[in-house]
C-alpha positions in Angstrom: 4.8 13.7 29.0 8.1 15.2 27.9 9.9 13.4 30.7 8.3 10.1 29.7 9.3 10.6 26.1 12.9 11.3 26.9 13.0 8.4 29.3 11.5 6.2 26.6 14.0 7.4 24.0 17.0 6.8 26.3 15.8 3.3 27.1 15.7 2.5 23.3 19.5 2.3 23.1 20.8 1.5 19.7 21.8 -2.1 19.4 25.5 -1.5 18.7 26.0 0.7 21.8 24.4 -1.9 24.0 26.3 -4.7 22.4 29.5 -2.9 23.0 28.5 -2.4 26.6 28.4 -6.1 27.0 32.2 -6.0 26.5 32.6 -4.6 30.0 30.7 -7.4 31.6 32.6 -10.1 29.7 36.0 -8.8 30.8 36.3 -10.9 33.9 35.4 -14.3 32.3 38.0 -16.9 33.1 38.8 -20.3 31.7 36.9 -22.1 34.3 33.7 -20.6 32.9 34.2 -22.5 29.7 35.0 -25.7 31.4 31.9 -25.5 33.5 29.7 -24.4 30.6 28.9 -21.2 32.5 30.0 -18.7 29.9 27.3 -19.8 27.5 24.7 -19.2 30.2 26.2 -15.8 31.0 26.3 -14.9 27.3 22.7 -15.8 26.8 21.6 -13.9 29.9 23.5 -10.8 28.7 22.1 -11.2 25.2 18.5 -11.4 26.6 19.4 -8.3 28.6 20.4 -6.6 25.3 17.0 -7.3 23.8 15.3 -5.5 26.7 17.0 -2.4 25.6 17.6 -3.0 21.9 16.7 -0.4 19.4 13.1 -1.0 18.6 12.5 2.1 16.5 13.1 0.1 13.3 10.2 -2.2 13.7 11.1 -3.8 10.4 13.6 -6.0 12.4 11.0 -7.6 14.7 11.3 -10.9 12.9 15.1 -10.9 13.4 14.8 -10.0 17.0 12.3 -12.8 17.7 14.5 -15.3 15.8 17.5 -14.2 17.7 15.8 -14.7 21.1 14.8 -18.2 20.3 18.2 -18.9 18.7 19.9 -18.0 22.0 17.3 -20.0 24.0 18.0 -23.1 21.8 21.7 -22.7 22.3 21.3 -22.3 26.1 19.1 -25.4 26.2 21.7 -27.4 24.2 24.5 -26.6 26.7 22.6 -28.7 29.3 22.5 -31.8 27.2 25.6 -33.2 28.8 25.1 -35.0 32.1 27.4 -35.0 35.1 28.7 -38.5 34.1 29.1 -37.3 30.5 25.9 -39.1 29.5 23.4 -37.7 27.0 20.4 -35.8 28.5 17.7 -35.9 25.8 15.2 -33.4 27.2 17.4 -30.4 26.5 18.1 -31.8 23.0 14.4 -32.1 22.3 13.9 -28.6 23.6 16.7 -27.4 21.4 15.0 -28.8 18.3 11.6 -27.3 19.1 13.2 -23.9 19.8 15.1 -24.1 16.6 11.9 -24.7 14.7 10.3 -21.6 16.4 13.4 -19.5 15.6 13.2 -20.6 12.0 9.5 -19.8 11.8 10.4 -16.2 12.9 13.3 -15.9 10.4 15.1 -18.4 8.3 18.5 -17.6 9.9 17.3 -19.2 13.1 18.2 -22.6 11.7 21.9 -21.7 11.9 21.9 -22.3 15.6 22.2 -26.0 14.8 25.7 -25.2 13.4 26.6 -23.2 16.5 25.5 -26.1 18.7 27.6 -28.5 16.7 30.7 -26.3 17.0 30.1 -26.0 20.7 29.7 -29.7 21.1 32.9 -30.6 19.3 35.3 -27.8 20.2 34.1 -26.7 23.6 32.1 -29.5 25.3 34.4 -32.3 24.0 37.6 -30.1 23.9 38.8 -31.1 20.5 41.0 -29.2 18.2 41.3 -29.6 14.5 44.6 -31.5 14.7 43.1 -33.8 17.3 40.1 -34.6 15.1 42.3 -35.3 12.1 44.6 -37.6 14.2 41.6 -39.5 15.7 40.1 -40.0 12.2 43.4 -41.3 10.8 43.7 -43.8 13.6 40.2 -45.1 13.0 40.9 -45.4 9.3 44.1 -47.3 9.9 42.3 -49.7 12.2 44.5 -49.0 15.1 41.6 -48.0 17.4 37.8 -47.8 17.4 35.8 -44.7 18.0 36.0 -43.7 21.7 32.7 -43.7 23.6 32.8 -40.0 24.0 33.1 -39.5 20.2 30.2 -41.9 19.6 28.0 -39.9 22.0 29.0 -36.7 20.2 28.2 -38.3 16.8 24.8 -39.4 18.1 23.9 -35.9 19.3 25.2 -34.3 16.1 23.2 -36.8 13.9 20.0 -35.9 15.8 20.7 -32.2 15.2 21.6 -32.6 11.6 18.5 -34.7 10.8 16.2 -32.2 12.5 17.9 -29.5 10.4 17.3 -31.4 7.2 13.6 -31.8 8.2 13.3 -28.1 8.8 14.9 -27.4 5.4 12.6 -29.8 3.6 9.5 -28.1 5.3 10.8 -24.7 4.3 11.4 -25.8 0.7 7.9 -27.2 0.5 6.5 -23.9 1.8 8.2 -21.9 -0.9 7.3 -24.6 -3.5 10.9 -25.3 -4.3 11.3 -21.8 -5.8 13.5 -19.0 -4.5 12.0 -15.5 -4.4 12.7 -13.5 -7.6 14.5 -10.2 -7.0 15.3 -7.4 -9.4 18.4 -5.4 -10.1 16.9 -2.6 -8.1 16.8 -4.8 -5.0 20.2 -6.3 -5.4 22.2 -5.1 -8.5 25.0 -7.6 -8.0 22.6 -10.5 -8.1 21.9 -10.0 -11.8 25.4 -9.0 -12.7 27.8 -11.2 -14.7 31.0 -12.9 -13.6 33.3 -11.7 -12.0 31.3 -8.6 -10.9 28.8 -10.6 -9.0 31.4 -12.6 -7.0 33.7 -9.5 -6.4 30.8 -7.4 -5.1 29.3 -10.1 -2.9 32.7 -10.7 -1.3 33.2 -7.0 -0.8 29.9 -6.8 1.1 31.5 -8.9 3.9 34.0 -6.2 5.0 31.2 -3.6 4.6 29.1 -5.5 7.1 32.1 -5.9 9.4 32.8 -2.2 9.3 29.2 -1.5 10.3 29.7 -3.7 13.3 33.0 -2.0 14.2 31.9 1.5 13.4 28.2 2.0 13.1 28.4 5.7 12.5 26.8 5.7 9.1 23.5 3.9 9.3 20.9 3.8 6.5 17.4 2.5 6.3 17.8 1.3 2.7 21.0 -0.1 1.1 19.5 -1.2 -2.2 20.0 0.0 -5.7 23.1 2.1 -6.2 24.0 2.5 -2.5 27.2 0.4 -2.9 28.6 0.6 -6.5 29.4 -2.7 -8.1 33.0 -4.0 -7.9 33.5 -4.7 -11.6 37.3 -5.2 -11.8 40.1 -7.0 -10.0 41.9 -3.6 -10.0 39.2 -2.0 -7.9 41.0 -0.8 -4.7 38.0 -2.0 -2.7 39.2 -5.5 -3.3 42.0 -4.8 -0.8 39.3 -4.6 1.9 38.1 -8.0 0.9 41.6 -9.5 1.1 42.2 -7.9 4.5 38.9 -9.3 5.7 39.6 -12.9 4.6 43.1 -12.6 6.0 41.8 -11.6 9.5 39.1 -14.3 9.3 41.7 -16.9 8.4 44.0 -15.9 11.3 41.2 -16.1 13.8 39.9 -19.4 12.4 43.5 -20.8 12.6 43.9 -19.6 16.1 40.6 -21.1 17.3 40.9 -24.5 15.4 44.6 -25.3 16.1 44.9 -24.5 19.7 43.1 -25.9 22.7 43.5 -23.1 25.3 40.7 -21.0 26.6 41.4 -18.0 24.3 40.9 -20.2 21.2 37.6 -21.5 22.5 36.3 -18.0 23.1 37.3 -17.0 19.6 35.8 -20.2 18.2 32.4 -19.4 19.7 32.6 -15.8 18.8 33.3 -16.7 15.1 30.4 -19.2 15.1 28.0 -16.5 16.3 29.3 -14.1 13.7 29.7 -16.3 10.6 26.9 -18.9 10.8 23.9 -16.7 11.3 25.2 -14.3 8.6 25.6 -17.0 5.9 21.9 -16.9 4.8 22.2 -13.1 4.2 25.6 -13.1 2.7 24.5 -13.6 -1.0 27.4 -16.1 -1.3 25.2 -19.2 -1.8 21.9 -17.7 -3.1 20.8 -14.1 -3.7 18.7 -12.2 -1.3 16.5 -9.1 -1.7 18.9 -6.6 -0.3 22.5 -5.5 -0.6 23.1 -4.7 3.1 20.5 -4.9 5.9 21.5 -3.9 9.4 18.8 -6.0 11.0 20.5 -9.2 10.0 23.5 -8.3 12.1 21.7 -8.7 15.4 23.1 -12.2 16.2 26.5 -11.6 14.4 26.9 -8.5 16.6 26.7 -10.7 19.7 29.7 -12.7 18.5 31.4 -9.5 17.5 31.0 -8.2 21.0 32.6 -11.4 22.4 35.6 -10.8 20.2 35.9 -7.1 21.2 35.5 -8.0 24.9 38.1 -10.7 24.6 40.5 -8.4 22.8 40.0 -5.6 25.3 40.7 -8.0 28.1 44.0 -9.1 26.5 45.0 -5.5 26.0 44.0 -4.3 29.4 46.1 -7.1 31.0 49.2 -5.6 29.5 50.6 -3.0 31.8 51.6 -0.5 29.1 48.3 -0.6 27.3 45.9 -0.8 30.3 45.2 3.0 30.5 45.1 3.4 26.8 42.6 0.6 26.4 40.3 2.0 29.1 40.5 5.5 27.5 39.6 4.0 24.1 36.7 2.1 25.7 35.4 5.3 27.3 35.5 7.2 24.0 33.7 4.3 22.3 30.9 4.2 24.8 30.5 8.0 24.8 30.4 8.4 21.1 28.0 5.5 20.6 25.7 6.8 23.3 25.5 10.2 21.6 24.9 8.5 18.2 22.2 6.4 19.7 20.3 9.4 21.1 20.6 11.4 17.9 19.6 8.4 15.8 16.2 8.0 17.5 15.2 11.4 16.1 15.8 10.2 12.6 12.8 7.9 13.0 10.4 10.7 14.0 8.7 10.6 10.5 9.2 9.3 7.0 10.7 12.6 5.9 13.3 12.7 8.7 14.1 9.0 8.2 14.7 9.2 4.4 16.6 12.5 4.6 18.9 11.1 7.3 19.5 8.2 4.9 20.4 10.6 2.1 23.1 12.1 4.3 24.8 8.7 4.3 23.9 7.6 0.8 23.1 9.9 -2.1 23.4 7.2 -4.8 20.1 5.4 -4.0 17.3 6.7 -6.3 14.8 5.0 -4.1 15.7 7.3 -1.2 15.3 10.4 -3.3 12.0 9.0 -4.5 10.8 8.3 -0.9 11.7 11.8 0.3 9.6 13.0 -2.7 6.6 10.9 -1.5 7.0 12.4 2.0 6.9 15.9 0.6 4.0 15.1 -1.6 2.0 13.9 1.4 2.7 17.3 2.9 1.4 19.0 -0.3 4.8 20.4 -1.0 4.7 19.5 -4.7 7.4 21.8 -6.0 10.0 20.3 -3.6 8.7 16.8 -4.2 9.2 17.3 -7.9 12.8 18.2 -7.4 13.5 15.0 -5.5 11.7 12.9 -8.1 13.8 14.5 -10.8 17.0 13.9 -8.8 16.0 10.2 -8.6 16.0 10.1 -12.4 19.5 11.6 -12.5 20.9 9.2 -9.9 19.4 6.1 -11.6 18.9 6.6 -15.4 16.5 4.2 -17.0 17.3 1.9 -19.9 15.6 -1.1 -21.5 16.9 -3.5 -18.9 15.3 -1.6 -16.0 11.6 -1.7 -17.1 10.6 -4.6 -15.0 9.4 -2.5 -12.1 6.6 -0.3 -13.4 6.4 2.0 -10.5 10.1 2.6 -10.4 10.1 2.9 -14.2 7.7 5.8 -13.9 9.7 7.6 -11.3 13.1 7.1 -12.9 11.8 8.1 -16.4 10.7 11.5 -15.0 7.1 10.3 -15.1 5.5 11.9 -12.1 2.3 10.3 -10.7 2.1 7.5 -13.3 -1.1 6.1 -11.9 0.8 3.4 -10.2 -0.3 2.5 -6.7 2.2 0.6 -4.6 4.5 -2.2 -5.5 4.7 -4.4 -2.4 6.5 -7.5 -3.3 8.9 -9.7 -1.4 11.8 -7.5 -2.4 10.4 -4.7 -0.3 10.2 -2.1 -3.1 7.6 0.6 -2.2 7.0 3.1 -4.9 3.8 5.0 -4.2 1.7 6.8 -6.9 3.0 9.8 -8.7 0.9 10.5 -11.7 -1.3 13.2 -10.2 1.6 15.4 -9.0 2.1 17.3 -12.2 -1.6 17.5 -12.7 -2.0 18.9 -9.1 0.6 21.5 -10.0 -1.5 22.3 -13.1 1.1 21.0 -15.4 -0.7 18.4 -17.5 1.4 19.2 -20.6 4.6 18.3 -18.7 3.0 15.1 -17.5 2.1 14.3 -21.1 5.6 15.0 -22.3 7.0 12.8 -19.6 4.9 9.9 -20.8 5.9 10.5 -24.4 9.5 10.3 -23.3 8.9 7.1 -21.5 7.1 5.6 -24.5 10.2 6.4 -26.6 12.0 4.0 -24.3 9.3 1.3 -24.3 6.4 1.8 -26.7 5.2 -1.7 -25.9 4.2 -0.9 -22.3 0.4 -1.0 -22.1 0.4 0.8 -18.8 2.2 3.8 -20.3 -0.4 4.1 -23.0 -3.1 3.8 -20.4 -1.6 6.5 -18.2 -1.1 8.8 -21.2 -4.8 8.4 -22.0 -5.7 9.5 -18.4 -3.6 12.7 -18.9 -5.5 13.2 -22.2 -8.7 13.1 -20.3 -7.4 15.7 -17.9 -6.5 17.9 -20.8 -10.0 17.6 -22.2 -9.0 15.6 -25.3 -11.3 12.5 -25.2 -10.6 11.5 -28.8 -6.9 11.2 -28.2 -7.6 9.5 -24.9 -9.7 6.9 -26.6 -6.9 6.2 -29.2 -4.4 5.7 -26.4 -6.8 3.4 -24.5 -7.1 1.4 -27.6 -3.3 1.2 -28.0 -3.1 -0.1 -24.4 -5.7 -2.7 -25.2 -4.0 -3.8 -28.4 -0.9 -4.6 -26.3 -2.9 -6.1 -23.4 -6.5 -7.0 -24.3 -7.3 -7.8 -20.6 -5.9 -4.5 -19.2 -8.7 -3.9 -16.7 -8.3 -0.2 -16.2 -8.1 0.4 -19.9 -11.2 -1.7 -20.5 -13.2 0.2 -17.9 -12.2 3.7 -18.7 -12.3 3.4 -22.5 -15.8 2.0 -22.2 -16.7 4.8 -19.9 -15.4 7.3 -22.3 -17.4 5.8 -25.2 -20.5 5.9 -23.0 -20.0 9.5 -22.1 -19.7 10.5 -25.7 -23.5 9.9 -26.1 -22.9 8.5 -29.6 -25.0 5.4 -30.3 -22.3 3.9 -32.6 -20.0 3.4 -29.6 -22.6 1.6 -27.4 -22.0 -2.0 -28.7 -18.2 -1.8 -28.2 -18.6 -0.1 -24.8 -21.0 -2.8 -23.8 -18.5 -5.5 -24.9 -15.7 -3.9 -22.9 -17.8 -3.6 -19.8 -18.7 -7.2 -20.1 -15.1 -8.2 -20.4 -14.3 -6.1 -17.4 -16.9 -7.7 -15.2 -15.5 -11.1 -16.2 -12.1 -9.9 -15.0 -13.5 -8.1 -12.0 -16.7 -9.9 -11.0 -16.8 -8.3 -7.6 -16.6 -4.7 -8.8 -20.1 -3.2 -8.7 -19.1 -0.3 -10.9 -18.8 -2.5 -13.9 -22.4 -3.7 -13.6 -23.7 -0.2 -12.8 -22.2 1.1 -16.1 -23.7 -1.8 -18.0 -27.0 -0.8 -16.6 -26.5 2.8 -17.7 -25.6 1.7 -21.2 -28.8 -0.4 -21.3 -30.8 2.7 -20.1 -29.3 4.7 -22.9 -30.5 2.0 -25.3 -34.0 1.9 -23.8 -33.4 -1.7 -22.7 -35.2 -1.4 -19.4 -35.3 -5.0 -18.4 -31.6 -5.4 -19.0 -30.8 -2.1 -17.2 -32.8 -3.2 -14.2 -30.9 -6.5 -14.0 -27.5 -4.9 -14.1 -28.5 -2.3 -11.5 -29.8 -5.0 -9.2 -26.5 -6.8 -9.6 -24.5 -3.7 -8.7 -26.7 -3.1 -5.6 -26.4 -6.7 -4.5 -22.6 -6.5 -4.7 -22.5 -3.0 -3.0 -25.4 -2.3 -0.7 -26.2 1.4 -0.6 -24.6 2.0 -4.0 -25.8 5.6 -4.4 -25.8 6.0 -8.1 -27.2 2.5 -8.8 -30.1 3.0 -6.4 -31.1 6.4 -7.8 -30.8 5.4 -11.4 -32.9 2.3 -10.7 -35.6 4.4 -9.2 -35.4 6.8 -12.1 -35.7 3.8 -14.5 -38.9 2.7 -12.8 -40.2 6.3 -12.9 -39.5 6.6 -16.6 -41.2 3.2 -17.2 -44.4 4.2 -15.6 -43.6 2.0 -12.6 -43.5 4.9 -10.1 -44.8 2.9 -7.2 -41.9 0.3 -7.7 -39.5 3.2 -7.5 -40.6 4.1 -4.0 -39.0 1.2 -2.1 -35.8 1.8 -4.0 -35.9 5.5 -3.0 -36.5 4.5 0.6 -33.4 2.3 0.5 -31.4 5.1 -1.1 -32.5 7.6 1.5 -31.7 5.1 4.3 -28.1 5.0 3.2 -27.9 8.6 2.0 -30.6 10.7 3.9 -29.4 14.0 2.4 -29.7 12.8 -1.2 -31.6 15.9 -2.6 -32.5 14.5 -6.0 -33.8 11.3 -4.5 -36.0 13.4 -2.1 -37.3 15.4 -5.1 -38.1 12.3 -7.1 -39.8 10.7 -4.1 -41.8 13.8 -3.4 -42.9 14.0 -7.0 -44.1 10.3 -7.0 -45.9 10.8 -3.7 -47.7 13.9 -4.9 -48.6 12.8 -8.4 -49.1 9.1 -8.1 -49.9 8.4 -4.4 -51.7 11.7 -3.9 -49.8 11.8 -0.6 -49.4 15.6 -0.3 -48.3 15.2 3.3 -45.4 12.9 2.4 -44.4 15.0 -0.5 -44.4 18.1 1.7 -42.1 16.3 4.1 -39.7 15.5 1.3 -39.5 19.1 0.0 -39.3 20.6 3.5 -36.5 18.3 4.3 -34.6 19.5 1.3 -35.2 23.2 2.3 -34.0 22.5 5.8 -30.7 21.3 4.4 -30.6 23.9 1.6 -33.0 26.9 1.9 -31.9 28.2 -1.5 -33.0 25.1 -3.5 -35.4 26.6 -6.0 -36.8 23.3 -7.3 -37.8 22.1 -3.8 -39.3 25.5 -2.9 -41.4 25.5 -6.1 -42.6 22.0 -5.6 -43.6 22.9 -2.0 -45.7 25.7 -3.5 -47.4 23.2 -5.8 -48.2 21.1 -2.7 -49.9 24.1 -1.1 -51.9 24.7 -4.2 -52.8 21.0 -4.2 -54.0 21.4 -0.6 -56.1 24.4 -1.8 -54.1 26.8 0.4 -54.1 29.6 -2.3 -52.8 32.4 -0.1 -50.0 30.2 1.2 -49.2 29.1 -2.3 -49.1 32.7 -3.5 -46.7 33.7 -0.7 -44.5 30.7 -1.5 -44.4 31.5 -5.2 -43.5 35.1 -4.4 -40.5 33.9 -2.3 -39.5 31.4 -5.0 -39.6 34.1 -7.7 -37.4 36.2 -5.5 -34.9 33.3 -5.4 -35.1 32.8 -9.2 -36.4 36.0 -10.8 -35.6 34.9 -14.4 -37.6 31.6 -14.2 -40.7 32.3 -16.4 -42.6 29.3 -15.3 -42.6 30.5 -11.7 -43.9 33.9 -12.7 -46.6 32.3 -14.8 -47.8 30.0 -12.0 -47.9 33.0 -9.7 -50.1 34.8 -12.1 -52.4 31.8 -12.4 -52.8 31.6 -8.6 -53.5 35.4 -8.3 -56.0 35.4 -11.2 -57.8 32.5 -9.5 -57.9 34.3 -6.2 -59.1 37.5 -7.8 -61.9 35.6 -9.7 -63.1 33.9 -6.6 -63.1 37.2 -4.7 -65.1 39.0 -7.5 -67.6 36.2 -7.4 -68.0 36.6 -3.6 -66.7 33.1 -3.1 -64.3 32.2 -0.3 -60.8 31.4 -1.5 -61.2 27.7 -1.8 -60.4 24.9 -4.3 -62.2 24.9 -7.6 -62.4 22.8 -10.7 -59.9 25.2 -12.3 -57.6 24.8 -9.4 -57.8 21.1 -10.0 -57.0 21.6 -13.6 -54.1 23.9 -12.6 -52.9 21.2 -10.3 -53.0 18.7 -13.1 -51.2 21.0 -15.5 -48.7 21.9 -12.8 -48.3 18.2 -12.0 -47.7 17.4 -15.6 -45.3 20.3 -16.1 -43.5 19.5 -13.0 -43.3 15.9 -13.9 -41.9 16.8 -17.3 -39.4 19.1 -15.7 -38.5 16.5 -13.1 -38.2 13.8 -15.7 -35.9 15.9 -17.8 -33.9 17.0 -14.7 -33.8 13.5 -13.3 -32.7 12.1 -16.6 -29.8 14.5 -16.7 -29.0 13.6 -13.1 -29.1 9.9 -13.8 -26.9 10.2 -16.8 -24.4 12.2 -14.7 -23.6 9.1 -12.7 -21.2 8.1 -15.4 -19.4 11.4 -15.2 -18.9 11.0 -11.5 -17.9 7.4 -12.2 -15.3 8.6 -14.7 -13.9 11.1 -12.3 -13.5 8.4 -9.6 -12.2 5.8 -12.0 -9.6 8.0 -13.6 -8.0 8.6 -10.3 -8.3 5.0 -9.7 -7.3 1.9 -8.1 -3.9 1.3 -9.5 -1.8 0.2 -12.3 0.1 -2.9 -13.2 2.2 -4.3 -10.5 -0.3 -5.4 -8.1 -2.5 -7.5 -10.2 -4.9 -4.8 -10.0 -2.3 -3.0 -8.5 -1.3 -3.9 -11.9 -4.7 -3.3 -13.3 -6.8 -1.7 -10.8 -7.5 -3.3 -7.5 -9.3 -1.4 -4.8 -12.7 0.1 -4.2 -13.8 3.3 -5.8 -15.5 6.0 -3.7 -19.2 6.6 -3.8 -20.2 8.0 -7.1 -22.0 11.3 -7.6 -25.4 11.2 -9.1 -24.3 13.0 -12.2 -24.0 11.9 -15.7 -23.1 13.6 -19.0 -25.7 16.1 -20.0 -25.3 15.2 -23.6 -28.5 13.6 -24.9 -29.4 11.9 -28.1 -31.4 13.8 -30.7 -34.4 11.6 -30.0 -34.3 12.4 -26.3 -34.1 16.1 -27.0 -37.1 15.9 -29.3 -39.1 14.0 -26.7 -38.4 16.6 -24.1 -39.3 19.4 -26.5 -42.6 17.7 -27.2 -43.4 17.4 -23.5 -42.6 21.0 -23.0 -44.9 22.1 -25.9 -47.7 20.0 -24.5 -47.2 21.5 -21.1 -47.3 25.0 -22.5 -50.4 24.2 -24.4 -52.2 22.9 -21.3 -51.0 26.0 -19.5 -52.6 28.3 -22.1 -55.9 26.4 -21.8 -55.9 26.9 -18.1 -55.1 30.6 -18.5 -58.1 31.0 -20.9 -60.4 29.2 -18.4 -59.2 31.5 -15.6 -59.7 34.6 -17.9 -63.3 33.5 -18.7 -64.0 33.1 -15.0 
């Protein structure tokens, strides 16, 4: 396995090393190769060979790799468009157009091969130089001579290529609906800078990319944000690099355009491979979503290799420089091979990738932020916090930088700002941070961070929402509700604020909040019609208000949207039970237990209904025994099983069962009392010489026990049902997301299964009802005790 891994890593040679290796194979190319159109074939074959070994660790460049392959294939096809008698061969041209379309579908820069084909046709296939073209054009304009037949053929081929290019451009424009992507200052700071900063910076990026081709020693997975500081003045010394770059480019262009020898043609094709495919990523004509991206240099690096190979050939042919040139080439290949091997280990994990990038670039806040995420995923919160704070020092926040909420949270020092991920076309990925300080038991620091952020932008609804979440974690629901309301004042359709504020009102148990909570839940389900949690909580509100028909309708809606919705199924069964529709509750409980077979309270409610309403002691016993198999310490299930034994008139077994139950819960008076009743009954029957068998009194005990148990179960189940909201709040507060992904902006994503718990707070009326039931049960118990005593 280790041998395979090492072999695999060695085969994944970094593209720069392999592209420099191509130099060696190009050394022996002679002029005749160009004349016979062989060099293009060799170039393409060697380039395809490159792609077999090209660095594939950075899978983000797959689109560029595919586009490059089809670009080269299109170029190779076009070189066969000239027949032996200098006629036009249309099949290769048609193939070229189709391959260009495929290359463009892979990546937009694929369309630039049309320009490469045009340059090849004019300056290589037809052998023109720029002075020759100018002289021919002047003669035609003066009327001295018409267009030669060869030129007409060339024009026809070029017209076909240009028209196909225009059609592809039109299709592309239609796809993007005539709108360029919108990028932010964090993606490409120069794009939103003023003149002359924008122009100076974009031109400076050209020598930066050239240096990456010449010396790829400092490679970085992300060049956005502050990686390359803006060139804001003409006096910036970096402008010298721009001047040198344009001077060298001008010299090479002059050499290739003005002379017709083989060297000029090699330089011409090399420049066309370097310049034309890079134009779409150059920022010179329209902004792109990055500052520098190494993946866009795949095709330009091929032309660069041709230049290096040609230059090495010229040097090696000079006697005094031959040994020196070979020595330099050996050093180049060795150093790049070592760099390639080491670079592969940088891609072992997110942590190693981003830390390797920080070695190259420490001015990119996004890299510090991403290292923090990697550490956070490893539960190394203290170290993660240090990286997040460093990100804020590298890139301070101001009013102009609030257009990316996730980044805003990180750079303001706001850790875990309940922001899920921003995945837009600019490629910014800022994962959630708002839980980090809370996980570190530092809610007050999280609160202070939000307050500082709000000082910068108090009109940001998401900040108020996230502050409210921290208030909930700090057990301050009144302040949380105030902050939720502030978020809704700024954005009345803020989905997360609507849901969580309504949930908070519902949990308060105060009747005065119910109408507003109901209104907010209704608004939420209009915004999120496919979220079953909204309908479930509407049903819970209706249950609180004793609107049983409405509650049933909302619960059914939630279950229809989310089959197996645990809390909705249980509370619907509970609703039927409380409405004296116990038999209607049984199918709902069956469905609940089908999805959640270990649902203890569902089993208890089912056993209670089977015993007290269906008189199915066997089914009830199965429910309680099932609970005890899962949890032998469950007092409620154990006691109910004892009641089943009494119902089946197995008094001795019921006595043993109650003794065991009392040992489990020695402070429960009702168990002790029921044990005394069973024993008194057994003693009375023994004194009368009767076998221990069921009697009328036993029947009355059973009825009393049934009623008492039903009252207890009803109270317990009511508390359980109402707890579903508490579970919902817990799930929702850690929720879906915050504003940058629609419901990334306001909460997209499915919540986890909710616990069957709800707040234990009950209204005064509910408490009084429970006390009445308890008093009635005690009264019946006393009557049974008197009857037993008389016996």
